[in-house]
C-alpha positions in Angstrom: 10.7 -99.6 0.9 11.6 -97.3 -2.0 7.9 -96.5 -2.7 7.2 -95.8 1.0 10.3 -93.5 1.2 9.0 -91.6 -1.9 5.6 -91.2 -0.3 7.2 -89.8 2.8 9.2 -87.4 0.8 6.1 -86.2 -1.1 4.2 -85.8 2.1 7.1 -83.8 3.6 7.2 -81.5 0.5 3.4 -81.0 0.8 3.8 -80.1 4.4 6.6 -77.6 3.6 4.5 -76.1 0.8 1.5 -75.8 3.2 3.7 -74.2 5.8 5.1 -71.8 3.3 1.7 -70.8 2.1 0.5 -70.3 5.6 3.5 -68.2 6.4 2.9 -66.0 3.4 -0.7 -65.6 4.3 0.2 -64.8 7.9 2.7 -62.2 6.8 0.3 -60.7 4.3 -2.5 -60.5 7.0 0.0 -59.0 9.4 1.1 -56.4 6.9 -2.5 -55.5 5.9 -3.5 -55.2 9.6 -0.4 -53.0 10.3 -1.2 -50.8 7.3 -4.8 -50.5 8.4 -3.7 -49.6 12.0 -1.3 -46.9 10.7 -4.0 -45.6 8.3 -6.5 -45.4 11.1 -4.1 -43.6 13.3 -3.2 -41.1 10.6 -6.9 -40.5 9.9 -7.5 -40.0 13.6 -4.6 -37.6 13.9 -5.8 -35.7 10.8 -9.3 -35.3 12.2 -7.8 -34.1 15.5 -5.7 -31.5 13.7 -8.7 -30.3 11.7 -10.8 -30.0 14.9 -8.0 -28.1 16.5 -7.8 -25.7 13.5 -11.6 -25.2 13.7 -11.3 -24.4 17.4 -8.7 -21.8 16.5 -11.1 -20.4 13.9 -13.9 -20.0 16.4 -11.5 -18.4 18.9 -10.4 -15.9 16.3 -14.0 -15.0 15.5 -14.6 -14.3 19.2 -11.4 -12.2 19.4 -12.5 -10.2 16.3 -15.9 -9.4 18.0 -13.9 -8.2 21.1 -11.5 -6.1 19.0 -14.3 -4.5 17.0 -16.3 -3.6 20.1 -13.2 -2.1 21.8 -11.8 -0.1 18.9 -10.4 3.2 20.2 -10.9 2.2 23.9 -8.1 2.9 26.3 -9.6 1.0 29.2 -10.0 -2.7 28.7 -10.7 -5.7 31.0 -7.7 -6.6 33.1 -5.3 -9.1 31.6 -7.5 -9.1 28.4 -5.5 -7.9 25.5 -7.1 -7.1 22.1 -5.8 -9.4 19.4 -4.1 -7.4 16.6 -5.5 -7.9 13.1 -2.3 -7.3 11.1 -1.3 -10.9 10.7 0.3 -11.3 14.2 0.3 -15.0 15.2 -1.3 -16.2 18.4 -1.1 -19.6 20.0 -3.7 -21.7 21.9 -3.4 -25.0 23.7 -6.0 -27.7 23.9 -5.0 -31.0 25.6 -2.2 -32.6 23.7 -2.6 -30.3 20.8 -3.0 -26.7 19.9 -3.5 -24.1 17.2 -1.8 -21.0 15.8 -4.0 -18.2 14.5 -3.4 -15.1 12.5 -6.1 -12.5 11.6 -5.8 -9.8 8.9 -8.2 -6.9 8.6 -9.1 -6.8 4.8 -8.8 -3.0 5.0 -5.0 -3.5 5.3 -4.8 -5.2 1.9 -4.9 -3.9 -1.6 -8.5 -4.3 -3.0 -8.1 -5.2 -6.7 -11.7 -4.3 -7.4 -11.1 -0.7 -6.3 -7.9 0.0 -8.2 -8.1 3.0 -10.5 -5.6 4.5 -12.9 -4.4 6.7 -10.0 -4.3 4.0 -7.2 -2.9 1.4 -9.6 0.6 2.5 -8.4 -0.1 0.5 -5.2 -0.6 -2.7 -7.1 2.4 -2.0 -9.4 4.7 -1.3 -6.5 3.6 -4.5 -4.8 4.4 -6.5 -8.0 7.8 -4.9 -8.5 8.7 -5.4 -4.8 8.1 -9.1 -5.4 10.4 -9.3 -8.4 8.1 -8.5 -11.3 9.8 -6.3 -14.0 8.5 -2.7 -14.5 7.1 -3.4 -18.0 5.4 -6.6 -16.9 3.9 -4.9 -13.9 2.4 -2.2 -16.2 0.9 -5.0 -18.4 -0.7 -6.6 -15.3 -2.1 -3.3 -13.9 -3.5 -2.1 -17.2 -5.0 -5.6 -18.0 -6.7 -5.6 -14.6 -8.3 -2.3 -15.4 -9.4 -3.6 -18.8 -10.7 -6.8 -17.3 -13.0 -4.8 -14.9 -14.2 -2.0 -17.1 -17.4 -2.3 -19.2 -15.9 -1.1 -22.5 -13.6 -2.7 -25.1 -11.2 0.2 -25.1 -7.7 -1.1 -24.3 -5.3 0.7 -21.9 -1.8 1.3 -23.2 -0.4 -1.9 -21.9 -3.7 -3.8 -21.2 -5.8 -6.5 -22.9 -9.4 -6.8 -23.8 -11.5 -9.7 -25.2 -9.6 -9.6 -28.5 -6.5 -10.9 -26.7 -8.2 -13.5 -24.6 -10.1 -14.9 -27.6 -6.8 -15.5 -29.4 -5.5 -17.9 -26.7 -5.5 -21.7 -27.1 -8.5 -21.9 -24.7 -10.3 -18.7 -25.6 -12.6 -16.7 -23.2 -14.0 -13.2 -23.0 -12.8 -10.4 -20.7 -15.2 -10.3 -17.7 -16.0 -6.6 -17.8 -16.9 -6.7 -14.2 -15.3 -7.0 -10.8 -13.4 -10.1 -9.7 -15.2 -12.6 -7.4 -12.0 -14.0 -5.9 -8.3 -13.0 -5.9 -7.5 -16.3 -7.7 -9.4 -14.9 -10.7 -6.3 -12.8 -11.4 -4.8 -15.9 -13.1 -7.2 -15.2 -16.0 -5.7 -11.8 -16.5 -2.8 -11.1 -19.0 0.6 -11.3 -17.3 -0.4 -12.9 -14.1 1.2 -16.3 -13.5 0.8 -18.9 -10.7 4.4 -18.0 -9.5 3.5 -14.3 -9.2 0.3 -15.0 -7.4 1.3 -18.0 -5.2 5.0 -17.7 -5.1 7.7 -20.2 -6.2 10.6 -22.1 -4.6 12.6 -18.9 -4.2 9.8 -16.2 -4.4 6.9 -15.2 -2.2 3.5 -14.8 -3.7 1.3 -11.7 -3.5 -2.1 -13.4 -2.9 -2.1 -12.8 0.8 -1.7 -9.0 0.3 -4.7 -8.7 -2.0 -8.5 -8.7 -1.4 -11.8 -8.3 -3.2 -13.5 -7.4 0.1 -11.8 -4.1 1.2 -13.9 -1.2 2.4 -12.1 1.3 0.2 -9.2 1.8 -2.2 -7.1 3.2 0.7 -4.8 1.1 2.8 -5.4 1.0 6.6 -1.9 1.4 8.0 -3.1 -0.1 11.4 -3.6 -3.4 9.7 -1.4 -3.5 6.6 1.4 -6.0 6.4 4.9 -4.6 5.9 4.8 -5.6 2.2 1.6 -3.6 1.6 3.0 -0.5 3.5 6.0 -0.7 1.3 3.8 -0.5 -1.8 2.4 2.9 -0.7 4.3 5.7 -2.5 6.5 7.7 -0.1 6.6 5.0 2.6 10.2 3.9 3.1 11.4 0.7 4.7 12.3 2.7 7.8 8.9 4.4 8.0 7.1 1.0 7.5 9.1 -0.5 10.4 8.3 2.6 12.5 4.6 2.3 11.9 4.6 -1.5 12.7 6.5 -0.8 15.9 4.2 2.0 16.9 1.0 0.0 16.4 2.2 -2.7 18.7 1.2 -0.5 21.6 -1.5 1.8 20.2 -3.8 2.7 17.4 -1.8 4.8 15.0 -3.2 8.2 14.1 -2.3 10.6 11.3 -0.3 12.7 13.8 1.7 9.6 15.0 2.4 8.1 11.6 4.5 10.8 10.1 3.1 10.0 6.6 4.5 12.2 3.9 2.1 14.3 1.8 2.4 12.1 -1.3 1.2 9.1 0.7 -1.8 10.7 2.4 -4.3 10.0 -0.5 -3.5 6.3 -0.4 -3.8 5.5 3.4 -6.5 5.4 6.1 -6.4 4.7 9.8 -9.8 3.0 10.3 -10.4 -0.7 10.3 -13.1 -2.5 8.4 -15.6 -5.2 9.3 -14.2 -8.0 7.1 -11.3 -10.2 8.2 -9.3 -13.1 6.9 -8.4 -15.8 9.4 -5.7 -18.4 9.0 -5.8 -21.2 11.6 -3.4 -24.2 11.8 -4.2 -27.1 14.1 -1.3 -29.3 15.3 -0.4 -32.0 17.7 2.1 -31.2 20.5 5.7 -31.3 19.3 4.8 -31.4 15.6 5.6 -28.6 13.1 3.1 -29.5 10.4 -0.7 -29.3 10.8 -4.1 -28.9 9.2 -4.7 -25.3 8.0 -7.9 -23.5 7.3 -8.3 -20.1 5.7 -11.5 -18.2 5.9 -12.9 -14.7 5.3 -15.6 -13.5 7.6 -17.7 -10.3 7.7 -18.9 -8.9 11.1 -22.5 -7.7 11.0 -23.5 -6.4 14.4 -23.6 -9.4 16.7 -23.4 -11.9 13.9 -20.8 -13.0 11.4 -21.0 -14.4 8.0 -18.5 -16.5 6.0 -17.5 -15.1 2.6 -14.8 -17.7 1.9 -13.8 -20.9 3.6 -11.1 -23.4 2.4 -9.8 -26.5 4.2 -7.1 -27.6 4.0 -5.0 -24.9 2.6 -1.4 -24.4 1.8 -0.1 -21.8 4.3 2.9 -21.0 2.1 0.5 -19.2 -0.3 
């Protein structure tokens, strides 16, 4: 009897162990399946947001063509507004999702490839308005000029190859124009915080370009921060210009630009635009962002830059 009881006890233990193992396997399978389901849903939603952002990008390109073709026109199609190209945000709805789009005419930015010793004040003012000290701003502006010029003569506060070759990871000064705005990070004095911004500061990257039509700033497209970088334009005048261009194309007679500012500004748009499109699901604040730069050539367009996804805080 004792032996039979022991055998029954062993059998019971084995059954309990088998049940425990099966329970663990079942829970593990359930967890894995649940994780896969959530992962699939997240992937699906991510793809949806990307397609929504791409839809916003295509809508923006269409609106750019419409705006370019109707520049200076007073009579437009009924209930068909021309999208502004000064960073104004527009919304679109597609099913259970949507997109937000902003377009900036590159003529409204500071072209770092066209900065001279005279127009360098634009870049310096932009830097100082974003918290860069006067002396540090002088270093950045002069170093940018040295980076682009073909000689090895150093500006007063600048840097040539001799400086860059002394760094832990040495390299030569380019002695040519910059290919991208991000290339500024190679230039003496420029830090990621200055270019992209930090936890408490705003970066300058969105106010700079390498695709501008001229060294002048188009006041019909320039963001407030760029207008404020123009010598002689006060905060009040910048706000007045922005308010005025909400209803019309600003002309020299309208703007009230002081004489000292005249050499730095223009009133005509270019044919190159940066588009920022964010696709999002209904009720959500976050989304998939795309940033692209396109050039309009007659009835066609060409991408100069395309990045997806992108951090919209930069």
